[in-house]
BANU-873005 format. One line per field, with one value per residue (C-alpha): residue number from 1; residue in one letter; chain; x, y, z. Coordinates in Angstrom, 1 decimal. Layout:
<bafis>
seq: c(NUM_...)
type: c(a_...)
mol: c(A_...)
east: c(X_...)
north: c(Y_...)
up: c(Z_...)
</bafis>
This chain:
<bafis>
seq: c(1_2_3_4_5_6_7_8_9_10_11_12_13_14_15_16_17_18_19_20_21_22_23_24_25_26_27_28_29_30_31_32_33_34_35_36_37_38_39_40_41_42_43_44_45_46_47_48_49_50_51_52_53_54_55_56_57_58_59_60_61_62_63_64_65_66_67_68_69_70_71_72_73_74_75_76_77_78_79_80_81_82_83_84_85_86_87_88_89_90_91_92_93_94_95_96_97_98_99_100_101_102_103_104_105_106_107_108_109_110_111_112_113_114_115_116_117_118_119_120_121_122_123_124_125_126_127_128_129_130_131_132_133_134_135_136_137_138_139_140_141_142_143_144_145_146_147_148_149_150_151_152_153_154_155_156_157_158_159_160_161_162_163_164_165_166_167_168_169_170_171_172_173_174_175_176_177_178_179_180_181_182_183_184_185_186_187_188_189_190_191_192_193_194_195_196_197_198_199_200_201_202_203_204_205_206_207_208_209_210_211_212_213_214_215_216_217_218_219_220_221_222_223_224_225_226_227_228_229_230_231_232_233_234_235_236_237_238_239_240_241_242_243_244_245_246_247_248_249_250_251_252_253_254_255_256_257_258_259_260_261_262_263_264_265_266_267_268_269_270_271_272_273_274_275_276_277_278_279_280_281_282_283_284_285_286_287_288_289_290_291_292_293_294_295_296_297_298_299_300_301_302_303_304_305_306_307_308_309_310_311_312_313_314_315_316_317_318_319_320_321_322_323_324_325_326_327_328_329_330_331_332_333_334_335_336_337_338_339_340_341_342_343_344_345_346_347_348_349_350_351_352_353_354_355_356_357_358_359_360_361_362_363_364_365_366_367_368_369_370_371_372_373_374_375_376_377_378_379_380_381_382_383_384_385_386_387_388_389_390_391_392_393_394_395_396_397_398_399_400_401_402_403_404_405_406_407_408_409_410_411_412_413_414_415_416_417_418_419_420_421_422_423_424_425_426_427_428_429_430_431_432_433_434_435_436_437_438_439_440_441_442_443_444_445_446_447_448_449_450_451_452_453_454_455_456_457_458_459_460_461_462_463_464_465_466_467_468_469_470_471_472_473_474_475_476_477_478_479_480_481_482_483_484_485_486_487_488_489_490_491_492_493_494_495_496_497_498_499_500_501_502_503_504_505_506_507_508_509_510_511_512_513_514_515_516_517_518_519_520_521_522_523_524_525_526_527_528_529_530_531_532_533_534_535_536_537_538_539_540_541_542_543_544_545_546_547_548_549_550_551_552_553_554_555_556_557_558_559_560_561_562_563_564_565_566_567_568_569_570_571_572_573_574_575_576_577_578_579_580_581_582_583_584_585_586_587_588_589_590_591_592_593_594_595_596_597_598_599_600_601_602_603_604_605_606_607_608_609_610_611_612_613_614_615)
type: c(m_k_n_f_i_k_d_i_f_k_r_l_a_v_s_i_v_s_t_f_l_l_v_l_i_s_i_f_l_f_q_s_i_v_s_s_f_i_e_e_k_e_k_a_p_t_e_g_s_f_l_v_l_d_l_s_m_n_l_t_d_r_p_s_g_f_t_i_e_d_l_t_r_e_a_l_t_d_e_k_k_p_p_q_f_h_l_s_e_v_v_q_a_i_e_k_a_a_d_d_l_m_i_m_g_i_l_v_k_g_g_f_m_p_s_g_y_g_c_g_y_s_a_v_q_e_l_v_d_s_l_v_s_f_r_l_s_g_k_s_i_i_g_f_c_s_n_p_t_q_l_d_y_l_v_y_s_v_c_d_e_l_h_m_n_p_s_g_v_f_v_l_k_g_l_a_s_e_q_l_f_l_a_e_a_f_e_k_y_g_v_g_v_q_v_v_r_v_g_d_f_k_g_a_v_e_p_f_t_s_n_s_f_s_e_e_n_r_l_q_i_n_r_l_l_d_l_r_w_k_h_y_m_s_t_v_s_k_n_r_g_v_e_i_e_n_l_s_d_l_i_n_e_g_f_m_f_t_p_e_r_c_e_e_t_g_l_v_d_q_i_s_d_w_g_a_v_l_d_r_l_s_k_l_g_v_l_d_d_n_t_d_e_f_s_r_v_e_l_i_d_y_v_e_r_p_l_n_a_p_n_s_n_l_s_l_s_e_s_g_g_d_k_i_a_i_v_y_v_e_g_a_i_v_d_g_w_g_d_d_g_t_s_v_g_g_d_e_i_a_s_r_i_r_e_i_w_k_d_e_d_y_k_g_l_v_l_r_v_n_s_p_g_g_s_v_s_g_s_e_s_i_l_s_e_l_n_r_a_r_a_e_g_l_p_v_i_i_s_m_g_s_v_a_a_s_g_g_y_w_i_a_m_g_g_d_q_i_f_a_g_e_q_t_i_t_g_s_i_g_v_f_g_l_i_p_n_l_k_q_l_a_k_t_f_g_l_n_w_d_v_v_k_t_h_p_s_a_d_i_m_s_v_s_r_a_k_s_d_e_e_i_s_i_v_q_s_h_v_d_r_i_y_e_r_f_l_s_l_v_s_e_n_r_d_l_n_m_s_r_i_s_e_i_a_q_g_r_v_w_m_g_q_d_a_h_e_i_g_l_i_d_e_l_g_t_l_g_d_a_v_a_y_t_a_d_k_a_g_i_t_q_f_e_i_v_d_f_p_q_v_e_s_p_v_d_a_i_n_q_l_f_e_t_s_s_n_s_g_l_e_k_r_i_s_p_i_n_s_v_l_q_e_f_e_m_l_a_e_q_f_e_n_y_n_d_p_a_n_s_y_s_f_l_s_w_y_r_g_s_f_g_f_s_q)
mol: c(A_A_A_A_A_A_A_A_A_A_A_A_A_A_A_A_A_A_A_A_A_A_A_A_A_A_A_A_A_A_A_A_A_A_A_A_A_A_A_A_A_A_A_A_A_A_A_A_A_A_A_A_A_A_A_A_A_A_A_A_A_A_A_A_A_A_A_A_A_A_A_A_A_A_A_A_A_A_A_A_A_A_A_A_A_A_A_A_A_A_A_A_A_A_A_A_A_A_A_A_A_A_A_A_A_A_A_A_A_A_A_A_A_A_A_A_A_A_A_A_A_A_A_A_A_A_A_A_A_A_A_A_A_A_A_A_A_A_A_A_A_A_A_A_A_A_A_A_A_A_A_A_A_A_A_A_A_A_A_A_A_A_A_A_A_A_A_A_A_A_A_A_A_A_A_A_A_A_A_A_A_A_A_A_A_A_A_A_A_A_A_A_A_A_A_A_A_A_A_A_A_A_A_A_A_A_A_A_A_A_A_A_A_A_A_A_A_A_A_A_A_A_A_A_A_A_A_A_A_A_A_A_A_A_A_A_A_A_A_A_A_A_A_A_A_A_A_A_A_A_A_A_A_A_A_A_A_A_A_A_A_A_A_A_A_A_A_A_A_A_A_A_A_A_A_A_A_A_A_A_A_A_A_A_A_A_A_A_A_A_A_A_A_A_A_A_A_A_A_A_A_A_A_A_A_A_A_A_A_A_A_A_A_A_A_A_A_A_A_A_A_A_A_A_A_A_A_A_A_A_A_A_A_A_A_A_A_A_A_A_A_A_A_A_A_A_A_A_A_A_A_A_A_A_A_A_A_A_A_A_A_A_A_A_A_A_A_A_A_A_A_A_A_A_A_A_A_A_A_A_A_A_A_A_A_A_A_A_A_A_A_A_A_A_A_A_A_A_A_A_A_A_A_A_A_A_A_A_A_A_A_A_A_A_A_A_A_A_A_A_A_A_A_A_A_A_A_A_A_A_A_A_A_A_A_A_A_A_A_A_A_A_A_A_A_A_A_A_A_A_A_A_A_A_A_A_A_A_A_A_A_A_A_A_A_A_A_A_A_A_A_A_A_A_A_A_A_A_A_A_A_A_A_A_A_A_A_A_A_A_A_A_A_A_A_A_A_A_A_A_A_A_A_A_A_A_A_A_A_A_A_A_A_A_A_A_A_A_A_A_A_A_A_A_A_A_A_A_A_A_A_A_A_A_A_A_A_A_A_A_A_A_A_A_A_A_A_A_A_A_A_A_A_A_A_A_A_A_A_A_A_A_A_A_A_A_A_A_A_A_A_A_A_A_A_A_A_A_A_A_A_A_A_A_A_A_A_A_A_A_A_A_A_A_A_A_A_A_A_A_A_A_A_A_A_A_A_A_A_A_A_A_A_A_A)
east: c(-33.5_-34.8_-32.2_-30.2_-32.1_-32.0_-28.4_-28.2_-30.5_-28.3_-25.0_-26.6_-27.8_-24.2_-23.0_-25.6_-24.3_-21.2_-21.0_-23.1_-20.9_-17.8_-19.8_-20.4_-16.2_-15.5_-17.5_-16.2_-12.2_-12.9_-14.5_-12.2_-8.9_-9.9_-11.6_-8.4_-6.5_-8.6_-8.6_-4.5_-4.1_-6.9_-4.3_-3.3_0.6_0.4_2.8_6.2_6.1_8.9_8.2_10.0_11.7_12.6_14.7_13.6_11.5_12.1_11.9_10.3_8.9_6.1_3.1_2.9_-0.6_-2.1_-1.4_-2.8_0.4_-0.1_-3.6_-2.9_0.2_-1.4_-4.4_-2.9_0.6_2.6_4.5_4.2_6.8_5.3_7.9_7.3_7.2_6.6_9.4_6.4_4.6_7.9_9.1_5.5_5.2_8.4_7.4_4.5_6.1_8.2_5.1_3.1_3.2_2.9_5.9_9.1_11.5_12.6_14.3_15.6_16.6_16.7_18.3_17.2_16.2_16.1_14.1_14.1_14.5_13.6_16.0_17.8_20.4_18.6_15.5_17.4_18.9_15.9_14.8_18.1_17.5_14.1_15.5_18.0_14.9_13.4_16.1_15.7_12.8_14.5_13.6_15.4_16.8_18.0_19.6_20.3_22.2_24.2_25.6_24.5_25.6_27.0_23.6_21.9_24.6_23.9_20.4_22.0_24.5_22.2_21.4_21.8_22.7_23.9_23.8_26.0_25.5_28.6_28.6_28.3_30.6_30.1_32.2_33.0_34.5_34.0_31.9_31.7_29.5_29.9_28.4_28.1_29.1_27.4_29.3_31.5_28.4_26.8_29.0_29.8_26.0_25.3_23.2_24.0_23.1_23.5_23.7_23.3_23.8_25.2_27.1_30.3_28.9_25.9_27.0_23.6_24.1_27.8_26.8_25.3_28.0_31.4_33.6_34.3_33.4_34.6_36.9_34.2_31.5_34.2_34.9_31.4_31.0_34.3_33.3_29.6_31.0_33.7_30.9_28.6_31.8_32.9_28.9_28.7_31.7_31.0_27.3_28.2_31.6_29.1_26.5_29.1_31.5_34.4_36.5_36.6_40.6_40.2_37.7_39.5_42.8_40.5_39.2_42.7_43.6_41.2_37.7_36.0_34.8_34.2_31.7_35.1_36.5_33.5_32.9_36.6_36.3_32.9_31.1_28.7_28.3_27.7_28.0_24.7_22.8_18.7_17.8_20.2_18.8_15.2_16.0_17.5_14.4_12.3_14.4_13.9_10.4_7.0_6.3_3.6_1.7_0.6_4.1_6.1_8.3_9.0_6.1_6.3_4.3_5.1_5.8_3.0_0.4_1.7_1.7_-1.3_-2.4_-6.6_-8.6_-12.1_-12.1_-10.5_-8.6_-8.0_-4.9_-2.1_-2.3_0.8_-1.3_-4.5_-7.2_-8.9_-11.1_-7.5_-5.3_-1.8_-1.2_2.0_2.4_5.2_7.1_9.0_11.0_12.0_9.8_8.3_6.1_2.1_0.4_1.3_3.1_4.4_7.2_9.6_8.8_5.9_3.8_4.2_0.7_-0.4_1.7_0.1_-3.6_-3.0_-1.4_-4.5_-6.9_-5.3_-5.4_-9.0_-9.7_-10.4_-10.0_-6.1_-4.1_-0.8_1.4_4.7_5.9_8.6_10.5_12.6_13.9_17.1_15.1_13.9_11.7_11.6_8.4_6.9_9.1_7.6_4.0_4.3_6.6_3.3_0.8_2.8_3.1_-0.7_-1.0_1.5_-0.5_-3.7_-2.4_-1.3_1.6_4.1_7.4_9.9_11.0_13.8_14.0_17.8_17.9_16.2_18.7_18.4_14.4_13.7_15.3_13.4_10.2_11.7_11.3_8.0_8.4_8.4_10.7_13.2_14.4_17.0_18.6_22.0_22.8_20.4_21.9_20.8_21.4_22.8_21.2_21.5_19.9_20.6_19.0_19.6_18.8_18.9_19.0_18.9_19.4_22.8_22.1_18.4_20.4_22.5_19.5_18.1_15.6_14.7_12.6_11.4_9.7_7.5_7.0_6.1_9.6_13.3_12.6_9.3_10.7_13.1_11.6_12.4_15.1_15.1_18.4_21.3_19.8_21.8_24.0_22.0_18.6_21.0_22.1_18.3_18.1_21.1_19.4_16.3_18.4_20.1_17.0_15.9_19.1_18.7_15.2_16.4_19.4_17.0_14.3_17.1_18.2_14.9_14.0_17.1_18.0_21.6_22.3_23.1_27.0_27.1_24.1_26.6_29.3_27.0_25.2_27.3_24.8_27.1_25.6_25.9_25.5_22.8_25.3_27.5_23.9_22.8_26.1_26.0_22.3_20.6_18.3_17.0_17.4_18.6_15.5_13.2_9.9_8.8_10.6_8.8_5.1_5.9_7.1_4.2_1.8_3.6_3.4_-0.6_-0.9_-2.4_-1.7_-4.7_-4.3_-4.9_-2.1_-3.1_-0.7_-1.0_-1.0_-3.7_-2.8_-5.2_-7.8_-8.3_-11.2_-8.8_-6.7_-9.1_-10.5_-6.6_-7.4_-9.6_-7.7_-4.4_-1.9_1.4_4.2_6.3_6.9_9.6_12.6_15.8_19.0_21.0_23.8_27.2_25.9_22.8_23.4_24.9_21.6_19.9_22.5_21.0_17.5_17.6_19.5_16.3_13.6_15.8_15.2_11.6_11.5_13.1_9.7_9.9_7.9_11.0_13.6_14.6_15.8_17.1_18.2_21.0_21.3_23.9_22.0_20.6_18.3_21.3_23.9_27.3_25.5_24.7_27.7)
north: c(-105.6_-104.0_-103.8_-103.1_-99.7_-99.5_-99.3_-97.0_-94.7_-95.5_-94.4_-91.0_-90.4_-90.6_-88.8_-85.9_-85.7_-85.6_-83.0_-81.1_-81.7_-80.3_-77.3_-76.6_-77.3_-75.5_-72.2_-72.1_-72.4_-70.2_-67.4_-68.3_-67.6_-64.7_-63.3_-64.0_-62.2_-59.3_-58.4_-58.9_-56.1_-53.9_-53.2_-49.4_-48.9_-46.8_-43.8_-44.2_-47.5_-49.1_-50.9_-54.0_-55.2_-58.8_-59.4_-63.2_-63.0_-63.7_-60.5_-60.3_-58.1_-59.8_-59.4_-62.7_-61.7_-64.1_-67.8_-70.0_-70.3_-67.0_-67.1_-70.5_-68.7_-65.8_-67.6_-70.2_-69.6_-66.5_-66.8_-63.7_-63.8_-64.8_-66.2_-63.8_-59.8_-57.7_-54.7_-52.6_-53.1_-53.1_-50.1_-48.4_-49.5_-47.4_-44.5_-44.6_-44.9_-41.7_-39.8_-41.7_-39.8_-43.2_-44.5_-43.2_-45.4_-48.9_-52.2_-53.8_-57.6_-60.9_-62.3_-62.7_-66.2_-66.3_-68.6_-68.5_-65.0_-63.7_-61.0_-59.9_-57.1_-54.4_-55.0_-55.3_-51.9_-50.3_-51.5_-49.6_-46.3_-46.4_-46.7_-43.6_-41.8_-42.6_-41.3_-37.7_-37.7_-37.3_-40.9_-43.9_-47.1_-49.4_-52.9_-55.9_-58.6_-62.2_-63.0_-61.5_-62.0_-59.5_-59.0_-58.6_-55.9_-53.9_-53.2_-52.9_-50.3_-47.6_-48.2_-45.1_-47.6_-51.2_-53.5_-57.1_-60.3_-61.0_-64.4_-63.5_-63.4_-61.2_-62.9_-60.0_-62.1_-60.8_-61.9_-65.5_-66.9_-70.8_-73.1_-77.1_-78.9_-82.0_-83.0_-85.6_-87.1_-87.0_-88.7_-91.3_-92.4_-92.4_-89.0_-87.3_-83.3_-82.5_-78.4_-75.7_-72.3_-68.7_-66.2_-66.7_-65.6_-67.8_-70.0_-71.0_-74.4_-75.2_-76.9_-79.7_-79.6_-78.6_-79.2_-75.4_-71.8_-70.7_-68.0_-65.9_-66.5_-66.2_-62.7_-61.7_-62.6_-61.4_-58.2_-58.2_-59.4_-56.7_-54.1_-55.0_-55.5_-52.1_-50.8_-52.7_-51.3_-48.1_-48.4_-49.9_-46.9_-44.3_-45.3_-46.7_-43.8_-46.1_-45.4_-48.3_-48.3_-49.1_-51.9_-53.6_-53.2_-55.5_-57.5_-58.5_-59.2_-61.9_-62.1_-63.2_-60.3_-60.8_-58.4_-56.8_-56.5_-55.0_-52.7_-51.4_-50.6_-48.9_-51.7_-52.0_-49.8_-51.7_-55.6_-56.2_-59.5_-59.3_-58.4_-55.5_-54.3_-54.7_-52.5_-49.6_-50.0_-49.6_-46.5_-45.1_-46.0_-46.3_-49.5_-51.7_-52.4_-55.7_-57.1_-54.8_-54.5_-51.8_-50.7_-52.3_-53.0_-56.2_-55.1_-57.9_-56.1_-52.6_-53.0_-52.4_-55.8_-56.0_-57.8_-57.9_-58.0_-60.4_-58.6_-55.3_-53.9_-51.8_-48.1_-45.8_-42.7_-40.7_-43.0_-41.9_-43.1_-43.9_-47.0_-47.9_-51.0_-53.1_-56.6_-58.5_-61.2_-62.8_-65.9_-68.3_-67.5_-71.0_-71.9_-71.7_-71.0_-70.7_-67.9_-69.2_-66.6_-69.3_-69.7_-68.0_-68.6_-66.6_-66.9_-66.1_-62.7_-62.1_-62.9_-60.1_-57.7_-58.1_-57.7_-54.4_-53.3_-54.1_-52.1_-48.2_-47.9_-48.5_-45.3_-46.9_-50.4_-51.0_-54.4_-55.2_-57.8_-60.0_-62.9_-64.5_-65.3_-68.6_-69.9_-68.2_-68.6_-67.9_-64.6_-63.9_-64.5_-61.6_-59.4_-59.9_-58.5_-55.9_-54.5_-55.0_-52.5_-49.8_-50.2_-49.4_-46.4_-47.6_-46.2_-49.0_-48.8_-51.3_-52.0_-54.2_-55.5_-57.6_-59.4_-58.8_-60.9_-63.1_-63.8_-60.8_-58.7_-59.7_-59.0_-55.5_-54.6_-54.0_-50.7_-47.4_-46.7_-49.0_-48.5_-50.4_-50.4_-49.5_-53.0_-55.1_-57.9_-57.7_-58.5_-61.8_-61.5_-64.6_-68.2_-72.0_-75.1_-78.0_-81.9_-84.3_-88.1_-90.8_-93.7_-95.0_-94.4_-96.7_-99.6_-99.5_-100.4_-102.6_-100.3_-100.2_-98.1_-98.7_-96.6_-96.9_-93.5_-92.0_-90.3_-90.6_-87.3_-88.1_-88.3_-85.4_-84.4_-87.6_-88.4_-92.2_-91.4_-88.8_-86.5_-87.2_-84.4_-83.5_-82.9_-80.8_-78.9_-78.3_-77.2_-75.1_-73.6_-72.6_-71.3_-68.8_-67.6_-66.7_-65.4_-62.7_-61.8_-61.1_-59.3_-57.5_-56.7_-55.1_-52.8_-51.8_-50.8_-49.0_-47.5_-49.3_-50.7_-54.7_-54.0_-52.8_-54.7_-57.9_-56.5_-55.9_-59.2_-62.7_-63.9_-61.0_-60.0_-56.2_-54.4_-51.8_-48.8_-50.4_-51.5_-47.5_-46.6_-48.6_-48.3_-51.0_-49.2_-45.6_-44.8_-46.0_-45.9_-47.8_-49.2_-46.0_-43.9_-45.9_-45.4_-41.8_-41.6_-43.6_-41.5_-38.8_-39.9_-40.6_-37.1_-38.4_-36.8_-38.9_-42.7_-46.0_-48.8_-52.3_-54.9_-58.4_-61.0_-59.5_-60.3_-62.9_-61.7_-64.4_-65.4_-66.5_-68.1_-70.2_-71.6_-72.9_-75.1_-77.5_-77.9_-77.9_-78.8_-77.0_-77.8_-75.0_-72.3_-70.1_-70.8_-72.2_-70.7_-72.7_-74.9_-75.9_-78.9_-78.4_-75.7_-78.8_-80.4_-77.5_-76.9_-80.1_-79.3_-75.8_-77.6_-80.1_-77.3_-75.7_-79.3_-78.6_-75.3_-76.3_-77.2_-74.8_-76.4_-75.7_-76.6_-72.7_-70.9_-67.7_-68.1_-67.2_-70.1_-69.3_-66.6_-66.6_-64.1_-62.7_-63.3_-63.3_-62.8_-66.7_-68.6)
up: c(28.8_31.6_33.5_30.7_30.4_34.4_34.0_31.7_33.5_36.7_34.5_33.1_36.8_38.3_35.4_35.7_39.6_38.9_36.3_38.6_41.7_39.5_38.2_41.8_42.8_39.7_40.6_44.1_43.0_40.8_43.1_45.4_43.5_41.2_44.7_46.5_43.6_43.2_47.3_46.9_43.8_45.0_48.1_47.8_48.8_52.4_52.5_53.2_51.4_48.8_46.0_45.6_42.5_42.6_39.6_40.1_36.6_33.2_31.9_28.3_25.2_24.6_27.1_29.3_30.6_33.3_33.9_36.2_38.0_38.7_40.2_42.4_43.4_44.8_46.2_47.8_48.9_50.2_47.0_45.1_42.5_38.8_36.5_33.8_33.7_30.4_30.1_29.6_32.2_34.4_33.2_33.4_37.2_37.9_35.9_38.2_41.7_40.4_40.7_43.3_46.8_49.0_47.3_49.0_47.2_45.5_46.9_44.5_45.1_43.7_40.7_36.5_35.6_32.1_29.9_26.3_24.6_28.1_29.8_26.6_27.1_25.4_27.7_30.4_29.5_29.2_32.4_34.1_32.1_33.5_37.3_36.6_35.5_39.1_40.8_39.2_41.2_44.4_45.5_46.7_45.3_48.1_46.8_48.6_46.5_47.4_44.4_41.5_37.8_35.8_34.4_37.6_39.0_35.6_37.1_40.7_40.1_39.7_43.5_45.8_48.4_48.0_50.2_49.9_51.8_53.9_52.3_48.9_45.5_42.9_39.6_37.0_34.5_31.2_28.6_26.8_24.1_23.9_21.5_21.7_18.4_17.6_14.0_15.5_17.7_14.6_12.9_15.7_15.9_12.3_12.0_8.6_7.9_4.6_4.1_1.6_2.7_0.8_3.4_4.6_8.3_7.9_10.9_11.7_10.9_12.3_15.4_13.5_10.8_12.6_16.1_16.1_15.2_11.6_11.3_10.4_13.0_15.4_14.0_14.0_17.7_18.9_17.6_19.6_22.8_22.4_21.8_24.5_27.1_26.5_27.2_30.3_31.5_30.9_32.2_35.6_35.7_35.1_37.9_40.4_39.9_39.0_36.4_33.8_34.1_37.3_37.1_34.0_36.6_39.2_37.1_35.9_39.8_40.1_38.7_41.7_43.8_48.1_49.8_51.2_47.7_46.6_48.9_49.0_45.5_45.3_44.3_46.5_49.5_52.8_53.6_55.4_56.1_55.3_58.6_58.6_55.7_57.0_60.1_57.6_55.6_58.7_59.5_56.1_55.4_57.5_59.9_58.7_61.8_60.4_59.9_62.2_59.1_56.5_54.7_50.9_47.7_45.7_41.8_40.9_43.3_41.4_38.0_36.0_35.0_33.9_36.5_35.3_31.4_29.2_26.2_27.8_27.6_28.8_28.0_27.9_27.0_27.4_26.5_23.2_20.1_18.0_19.0_18.0_17.8_19.5_17.8_19.3_17.8_20.3_19.9_16.2_13.5_12.3_9.5_10.5_13.9_17.9_20.0_23.5_23.6_22.5_18.9_16.8_13.4_10.9_9.9_14.0_13.6_9.8_11.1_14.0_11.5_8.9_12.0_12.3_9.5_8.5_11.8_11.4_14.7_14.8_13.0_13.5_14.0_15.8_14.9_18.0_16.7_19.7_17.3_15.6_12.6_11.4_9.0_5.5_4.7_7.9_7.6_4.5_6.0_8.1_5.7_3.0_5.5_6.5_3.5_2.7_5.8_4.8_0.9_3.3_4.3_8.0_9.3_10.3_11.9_13.2_17.1_17.5_21.1_22.1_18.9_15.1_12.9_10.0_10.1_12.3_9.8_7.0_8.6_9.4_5.7_5.9_8.3_7.0_9.7_11.7_15.5_17.1_20.4_20.5_22.0_19.3_17.7_13.8_10.2_9.2_6.0_4.4_4.0_5.0_4.0_6.9_5.5_8.7_7.8_10.0_7.7_9.4_13.2_12.0_10.6_14.0_16.0_13.1_12.0_7.9_5.8_2.6_0.2_-2.8_-5.0_-8.0_-8.8_-7.7_-5.5_-4.1_-0.7_-0.8_2.6_4.5_6.9_5.7_3.5_2.1_-0.6_-4.1_-5.6_-7.9_-5.5_-3.3_-6.2_-6.6_-2.9_-3.6_-6.4_-4.6_-1.5_-4.1_-5.5_-1.7_-0.8_-3.4_-3.1_0.5_-0.9_-3.2_-0.7_1.7_-0.8_-2.2_1.4_2.2_-0.4_-0.6_-4.0_-4.1_-4.2_-0.6_0.1_-0.8_1.5_4.8_3.9_3.9_6.7_8.7_12.7_13.3_16.5_16.7_16.8_13.7_11.8_11.9_10.6_7.9_7.0_8.0_10.6_10.7_14.1_17.5_20.2_22.6_22.2_23.6_20.8_17.9_19.6_19.7_16.1_14.9_16.5_15.0_11.6_11.9_13.4_16.4_20.1_22.3_21.9_23.2_22.8_22.0_22.9_20.6_21.7_24.3_28.0_29.4_32.3_35.4_33.7_30.6_33.0_34.8_31.8_31.5_34.9_33.0_29.5_30.6_33.6_34.1_36.8_35.6_38.4_39.1_36.6_38.2_38.1_35.8_37.4_35.1_34.7_33.6_31.5_29.0_29.1_28.3_25.2_24.4_24.6_22.7_19.9_20.1_20.3_17.0_15.2_16.1_14.9_11.1_9.9_6.7_4.0_1.2_4.3_4.0_6.8_8.2_11.6_13.8_15.7_18.6_19.8_23.4_24.8_27.3_24.7_26.5_30.2_29.7_31.5)
</bafis>
């Protein structure tokens, strides 16, 4: 017994000492990382500096805040590029640089690294518009590209002086939307999928039930791609001073543009290696005494992210007692909780909205939607809370990002006014149910299910068996009912009669400019336009903007060190081979997001964040 007690005390002592040492190490690590980070952040640009806009990022609608990767990268490496940037913070940094006497210009380099629903076309276009406005300040934009994608080049086209690597290439080939279809593979391996749906254009289920696009789906995708390509060509033509007809002729002659051909056609201004660009920037700007190169400030050091206080937020206007909330819905809408930028829980968003309308300091709410939809129950949770906010007298304005379709449009019905970009993908008013079963697949591998139940349909949600015709009929009636509710919501909120709604619904997808013409949205405009409208409706001129989800401080980020581990780092460019694997991953993620308790979904499955530019 005596030895036992001694052993207990020995173990306890070791535990206490170990814990104490861990705390000391943690404090030291925390201080070194945060101090290093803050030290970097406190560096102000010197006179004659260039702001470095490295496109090697995932540009998101949703605030990214701090992560442990940001902090460790800043403290322990020379890597200065975070994996994610919030569109608003980038635009604000560019606006700030236009008025900053220390900044003489912007250097654009690198290429986008899309992930999830980031780098959407509308977001990139807003970035381009902010650079166009920057040029009005009289300051220059210098660009250096090597192998720009078409989406990258949309930004590069704004440059006053664009240099291209001698070994680079620019592939200008048009747009494509490619979808992986699994129906034949499912049949081969014994995976059954039963579908109920409403809407001729509701193609969300096609990857699981067909081997190609339906004619209706092909028609609408072709329309979207045509409109997007025309917008792209028009933007490039305007920015580079090259006639659209000439651009089209050039593509017909060959879609791979060498540096020499780019220079000859006016797509770039000069062929230069990186060293030559550095020399050029050194002559234009001011030499840094420490590096003997041009003075510069990295975007990560220039954006206004909070340093000391958790839950502090960006302000787009003069601070006052009144607040306007911006709630971001980015990713597929699922039932329940969570928000990681790829999927977002309906209950999560609803709770944020409830928190806002109950706080008297908030005078308005802007819902920023960048979502292809998802769970009907999750969408309904958000819509219900938006309606409560409006009933309490809070102005609710919708701002659509690159996509606000299906369930994304469902929640938009909760707004007093709907803003969308010219290139926003919206509509897709339709509903479907997806019911997989793995019975045959299991048998192939010698697996068998057995069940004891009180009713023939007690295991209706199980993947162990196919559903009977009677069961499918019951589910179909439920989906029909949900679709009718969707139509009535659109009719009620958009002041359109049901016959007209039936014509433009059917799951069909519309581009922003078309959606405006047919009455699905109220105005073409940006997030800033929606905020200004909200302030005007609320009758306020001075206000603070508060983003939800609230961005993380370094304190929040350091806590992750002891809770999670990550190996994410920067996203890599997708190779042709990896893109196939990514398709499988995306489809697998979709199955994970199909968590609606009633198997009812309003979802645009074939959409990608950089729709049309992902190839």
